[in-house]
N, C-alpha and C positions, 0 to 999 in steps of 0.2 A: 923837186920837193919844196923849194922855196916859194912856189906859186900856190901852195895849199891854202893859205889864208884867203887869197883871192877866190879860189875855186869854192871853198866852203861858204864864203859870203855870197857869191853869185848864186849858188843853189838855194840858199836861204831867201835871197832877194827875189829871184825869179819864180821859184816853185814852192817856197815855204818848207823846204827840206832841211831838217836839222841834222848835221853830220859833224864828225870829227876826223882827224887825220887817220886814225886806225881803221876807219870804215872804207878807205879807198885802196884800190890797186893803182899803180901808176907805172908809166914807161915813157921814155923819150927816145925818139928814133929819127935818124936822118933819112929823108925821102926826097926823091925828085918830084917836082911839081906835077909831072904827068902820072905819078903813082897815086895821087890822091883820088878818092872816089867822088866824082862830080855830084852824085846823088846826095852826098852828105855835106856839101858845101853850099853856101848861099849863091844865088844867081849872079851877084856882083863880084864874085871871087876873081874872075878874069880881069876885072878892072884894077885890082890891087897890084901895086908895083912890088913884086917879090922876085927874088932870084930863082934860078932853076932848082937849086937845092934848098930844102927847108928843114928846120928842126921842128918836129911835132911832139908836143908833150901831151900824153893821154892820161886822164884820170877817170877811173870807173868806179861806180858805186851803184849797186842794184841795177835798175833799168837805165841809169844815166851814164853817158860817156861825155866827158868835157874834154875838148881839145884846145890847145893853144898852139897856133902856127906862128913860128918866129923865123927870123933870118938865120941861116946856117952860120954865117960868119960873126954876126953881132948879137944874136939872140934877142933882137928887137921884135916885140910882138907885132904881128900883122893882123891876126884874126883870132877870135875866141868863138867857139861854137859849142852848143849842147845838143847831143843826140839822145832822144828818149825813144825806146822801143823801135830802133832802126830808122827814126825820122829826125831830121834837123828841126829843132823846136826853138832855137835861139841862136843868134849870131851877132857879133859886134866887131866891126873893123877898127884898127888902130892906125893912126897916121904917124 
């Protein structure tokens, strides 16, 4: 939930969507790298140095799903993506 200011600002910046915390559903889940859907990841995902287990934070609002992929042990952000209508429309890696 502490990622909400970033998520709200990102939607405003990228898509001019105005939102507030109450507009979102959210969930965090521990997943294996092989459990991620490659169709919803950027092509460069395989180049990112991540562990086999990842903590994925999902935030959804209307047709948008924002995900933050972080290290399972340290919660360090690795990738942020935005899915709109089942297509990846934005991604940003973190080093």
